[in-house]
N, C-alpha and C positions, 0 to 999 in steps of 0.2 A: 778565408779570403772571399771577398764578395765580387761583385761585377762592376766593371767600369761601363757607364752608359753615356755615350756621346749624343748630345742633342743639337742637331743642325737647325738652328733657328732661322727660319725664312720669313715668318709672319709675326711671330711672338717676340716679346722682349724677355730678358732673363726673369724679370719679376713675375711675368705671366706664368712661365713654366715653374718657377719656384712656388708660386701660390697654389699650384695644383699638386706638385710632387711633395713638397715639404709636409703638408698635413697627412699625406699617406705614410710618410716615414715616421712622423710622430705617432700615428695610429699603430705602428709596429713597435712602439716603445723606443725608437731610435732618435737621438738628438742629431741636429744638422749643423755643420760648420760651412758657411759660405765664404770661400777665400777669393779675394780679388787682388788686383795689382795696383789700384789707384784709389786713394782715400776719397777723392771727390766723387768718383763713380760709385763707391760703396755708400756714400751719403745719399746719392740719387736713388740707389736701389733700396735703401732703408726707407726713404720717403715713399717710394712707389709701393713697397710691401704694406705700408700702413693703409694705403687706399684700396688694396685688393680685397674683394669680397664684400665690400660695403657693410651694411648692418648685420648681414647674415653669417659672417664668419670673421674670425680674428686669428691671425698668424702671430703667435707670441714670438718676439725676436728682439735682439738688441745688438749694438755694435761693441766690439771688443774694447777693453780698456776701462771697464767699469768694475765696481766691487761685486757685481752679480754675474760675471762672465761664466763661472762654473755652473750656475743655475739656469742659464738661458737654454730653452729648447732649440732655438735657432740663433746662432751667433754669426755675425758678419765681421770679417776682419782680414788682415793681411798675414797673420801668423799661424802657428799650429793650433789645432783645436784645443781650446781651453775649457770646453764644456762636455768632455767625454763623448764626443760625437761618434756616431756609427755611420754617418753619411757625410761625405765631403763633397761639396758643390764647388766647382772651379769655374770662375767667370773672368772675363776680360784677359784671357791668356794666362791665368794662374796655373801653377803646376803642383804636382805632388810627388813625393819620393816613393820608391817601391815599398818601403817599410810602412808608410802611411796608407798606401793603397791596400796592402795586405791586412792591415788592422781594421779596415772598414767593411761594412756590409755592402755599401754602395759608394761609388764615386761617380758624380755627375759632371761631365764636361759640357758646359753650355757655351756655344760659340755662334757668332753672327755669320750666317752663310752668305750674306751680302758683302762681307768684308774679306777681300782676297787674302790679306795677311793672316787674319784669324782662321780662315779656312785652311791655309797651308800649315799653320801652327797646329791645328787640330789633327790634320793628317799625320804630322810628325809625332804628335802625342799618341795617336792610335798605333802607329808602327812601333814606337818605343814600348808602349804598355803591353801590346800583344807579344812582342819579341821577348819581353821579360816574363811572359807566361801568365799574365792576367787575363781572365775572361773579360770580353768586351762585346758591347752591342752598339750598333750605330742606328740612331733614330732620326728620321727626317719628317718635317711637316710641309714639304714642298707641295704636296697634293691638297693641302688645306687641313689635313688631320695627321696625327702622328702615326707613322708606319715604321716598323723595324725593317731596315734595309740590309743589314749585315750582322753576322755574329761570329765571334772567334772564341772557342772554348778555352778554358784554362789549360795550360800545358803542365803535365805532371813532371816532377823531377826537380 
């Protein structure tokens, strides 16, 4: 069972955070599933990820529904991980089951801290996930750089 990491986005967009974190996960040999709730928002995220890094870096990724889903290092979609992901990134209020969380090395919950509804939803997710016994960390970029603000260890039993 891995760690759930909450990213309170105050200055960055989800694409910015994914462009930094996903290559780190890939470097660990982990595939990434990015789960959203809105196909149009995933289209925008897909387009933004192609632009991140310029000529110096490339984040290999695709959207679910194609014949290569199982081979995608980073897969964007609405459904379950079809690429044997070890990291599940939740954007736009997407959720994960306890079984999915337990099967992952990391779960990233990216939420817009400037959106009151998303902030409240993230608080509810934190409470549900920590109550279920999952280890969790809360990261904020309010100061201009990422800082870990809270941590809840996994509960045994």
